[in-house]
C-alpha positions as CSV (number, residue, x, y, z in Angstrom):
1,M,3.9,0.6,-45.5
2,F,4.4,-0.9,-49.0
3,E,8.0,-1.5,-50.1
4,F,8.9,-2.0,-53.7
5,T,10.7,-5.3,-54.5
6,R,12.0,-5.4,-58.0
7,H,13.6,-8.9,-57.8
8,T,11.8,-12.1,-58.7
9,K,12.5,-15.7,-57.8
10,R,14.2,-16.0,-61.2
11,D,16.5,-13.1,-60.4
12,Y,17.7,-14.7,-57.2
13,L,18.1,-18.0,-59.0
14,N,20.3,-16.4,-61.6
15,V,22.5,-14.7,-59.0
16,C,22.9,-18.0,-57.1
17,L,23.8,-19.8,-60.4
18,A,26.4,-17.2,-61.4
19,L,28.0,-17.3,-57.9
20,Y,27.9,-21.1,-57.9
21,C,29.7,-21.3,-61.2
22,L,32.2,-18.7,-60.3
23,L,33.0,-20.3,-56.9
24,G,33.2,-23.7,-58.6
25,K,35.8,-22.4,-61.0
26,I,37.8,-20.9,-58.1
27,R,37.6,-24.2,-56.2
28,K,38.7,-26.2,-59.2
29,D,41.4,-23.9,-60.7
30,G,42.2,-21.3,-58.0
31,I,41.2,-17.7,-57.5
32,L,43.5,-16.4,-60.1
33,S,41.5,-18.3,-62.7
34,I,38.7,-15.8,-62.5
35,E,40.8,-12.7,-63.1
36,A,39.9,-12.5,-66.7
37,D,36.2,-13.3,-66.0
38,I,35.7,-10.3,-63.6
39,E,37.4,-7.9,-66.0
40,V,35.2,-8.5,-69.0
41,K,33.0,-5.5,-69.9
42,D,30.2,-7.4,-71.6
43,V,29.7,-10.8,-69.9
44,S,26.9,-11.8,-72.2
45,A,29.3,-11.9,-75.1
46,H,31.4,-14.6,-73.4
47,P,29.5,-17.9,-73.1
48,Q,32.2,-19.5,-70.9
49,N,32.2,-16.7,-68.4
50,P,30.5,-17.8,-65.1
51,L,29.2,-14.2,-64.7
52,R,27.2,-14.4,-68.0
53,Y,24.1,-15.2,-66.0
54,L,24.3,-11.6,-64.5
55,A,24.1,-9.8,-67.9
56,G,20.8,-8.2,-66.9
57,Y,21.9,-7.3,-63.4
58,P,24.4,-4.4,-63.6
59,R,24.5,-3.4,-60.0
60,E,24.8,-7.0,-58.7
61,L,27.5,-7.7,-61.3
62,E,29.4,-4.6,-60.2
63,L,29.2,-5.6,-56.5
64,I,30.3,-9.1,-57.2
65,T,33.2,-8.1,-59.5
66,D,34.3,-5.5,-57.0
67,M,34.4,-8.0,-54.1
68,F,36.4,-10.5,-56.2
69,R,38.8,-7.8,-57.3
70,M,39.4,-7.1,-53.6
71,L,39.8,-10.8,-52.8
72,L,42.3,-11.2,-55.6
73,S,44.4,-8.3,-54.3
74,Q,44.2,-9.1,-50.5
75,N,44.0,-12.0,-48.2
76,M,40.8,-11.4,-46.3
77,N,39.2,-13.5,-43.6
78,P,35.4,-14.0,-43.5
79,F,34.8,-11.4,-40.8
80,E,36.7,-8.7,-42.8
81,L,34.8,-9.5,-46.0
82,E,31.5,-9.4,-44.2
83,V,32.3,-5.9,-42.9
84,V,33.3,-4.7,-46.3
85,L,30.2,-6.3,-47.9
86,D,28.0,-4.6,-45.3
87,D,29.5,-1.2,-46.2
88,A,29.3,-1.9,-49.9
89,T,25.7,-3.0,-49.6
90,Q,24.8,0.3,-47.8
91,G,26.4,2.3,-50.7
92,Y,24.7,0.3,-53.4
93,V,21.3,0.5,-51.8
94,R,21.8,4.3,-51.3
95,A,22.8,4.7,-54.9
96,A,19.3,3.5,-55.9
97,G,18.0,6.7,-54.4
98,F,15.4,5.1,-52.2
99,F,15.1,2.3,-49.7
100,N,14.5,-0.9,-51.6
101,R,14.1,-4.0,-49.6
102,G,14.6,-6.1,-52.7
103,D,18.0,-4.6,-53.4
104,R,19.0,-5.0,-49.7
105,T,17.9,-8.7,-49.8
106,M,19.8,-9.3,-53.1
107,F,23.0,-7.9,-51.6
108,K,22.5,-9.9,-48.4
109,L,22.2,-13.0,-50.6
110,I,25.4,-12.2,-52.3
111,S,27.2,-11.4,-49.1
112,R,26.1,-14.6,-47.3
113,I,27.2,-16.7,-50.3
114,L,30.6,-15.1,-50.5
115,V,31.2,-15.2,-46.7
116,A,30.2,-18.9,-46.5
117,N,32.5,-19.7,-49.3
118,L,35.4,-17.8,-47.7
119,Q,34.7,-19.8,-44.5
120,G,35.5,-22.9,-46.6
121,Y,32.1,-24.2,-47.6
122,A,31.7,-25.8,-51.0
123,P,30.0,-23.7,-53.7
124,G,26.7,-25.7,-53.5
125,L,26.6,-25.3,-49.7
126,A,27.5,-21.6,-49.8
127,V,24.7,-21.0,-52.3
128,E,22.2,-22.9,-50.1
129,M,23.3,-20.9,-47.1
130,G,22.7,-17.7,-49.1
131,R,19.2,-19.0,-50.1
132,H,18.2,-18.8,-46.4
133,V,18.3,-15.0,-46.4
134,L,15.4,-14.9,-48.9
135,L,11.9,-14.7,-47.6
136,G,8.4,-15.0,-49.0
137,L,7.2,-16.1,-52.4
138,N,10.4,-15.1,-54.2
139,K,12.4,-17.6,-52.1
140,P,13.2,-20.7,-54.3
141,S,12.9,-24.0,-52.5
142,F,16.0,-26.2,-52.1
143,D,14.8,-28.4,-54.9
144,E,14.0,-25.5,-57.2
145,L,17.5,-24.1,-56.7
146,E,19.2,-27.4,-57.2
147,K,17.2,-28.2,-60.3
148,F,17.9,-24.7,-61.8
149,I,21.7,-25.1,-61.2
150,K,21.8,-28.6,-62.5
151,T,19.9,-27.9,-65.7
152,R,22.1,-25.0,-66.6
153,T,25.4,-26.7,-65.6
154,G,24.6,-30.2,-66.7
155,Q,25.3,-31.8,-63.3
156,Q,23.9,-34.8,-61.7
157,A,23.7,-35.2,-57.9
158,T,23.3,-38.2,-55.8
159,A,20.8,-38.7,-53.0
160,A,23.7,-38.9,-50.6
161,K,25.1,-35.5,-51.6
162,V,21.7,-34.0,-51.1
163,E,21.2,-35.5,-47.7
164,D,24.7,-34.4,-46.7
165,L,24.0,-30.9,-47.9
166,H,20.7,-30.7,-45.9
167,A,22.6,-31.8,-42.7
168,H,25.3,-29.2,-43.2
169,V,22.8,-26.5,-43.9
170,E,20.8,-27.4,-40.8
171,S,24.0,-27.2,-38.7
172,Y,25.0,-23.9,-40.2
173,V,21.5,-22.3,-39.7
174,A,21.5,-23.5,-36.1
175,A,25.0,-22.0,-35.5
176,V,23.9,-18.7,-37.1
177,A,20.8,-18.7,-34.9
178,G,22.9,-19.4,-31.8
179,E,21.3,-22.7,-31.1
180,A,23.3,-25.7,-29.9
181,P,23.7,-28.4,-32.6
182,K,21.3,-31.3,-32.3
183,A,22.9,-34.4,-30.8
184,E,22.8,-37.4,-33.0
185,A,21.2,-40.5,-31.6
186,G,23.7,-43.4,-31.4
187,P,24.6,-46.4,-29.4
188,A,25.1,-45.8,-25.7
189,H,28.7,-46.3,-24.6
190,E,29.2,-48.2,-21.4
191,P,32.2,-47.6,-19.3
192,K,35.0,-50.2,-19.7
193,P,35.4,-52.5,-16.8
194,D,38.6,-52.3,-14.9
């Protein structure tokens, strides 16, 4: 059976970029710093608003702003947010009037990024964890996502940061999959003589 997917790789990149910028602002200035950003009616008219990248995505913008309004008004743990996001995703997908795997995948992406951030992961790592819910040709590679974010935010990354990010993502993906973390090879420790 053919399922309509309306989202492209560029759509997923834009959502990742918007969340990366918004979460970065929260990390730098605190969650209250985004209150004005999420209340703006026309995000495209505000070039400093991290959500400006979602100007062409009204349902995604609505979901994200609703979730951040909730986070601003309540102290939620990652599990509670995940439950709320699952319920909200069902409502947004039903509102489309038909089953749309692309919408479900987009909302899973948003959910994974927000939950990972709430668990304490840095914005870049949270976005990378979200990228792992994407499948097929529309899934950007790690390098595509990193380059897309850097070119739009003017950031430079070091090779050490990239390697560290890969290690964290591998550990997280293994934990989500229920696998034991890989043991790192190191020098063997001999017992101390008495």
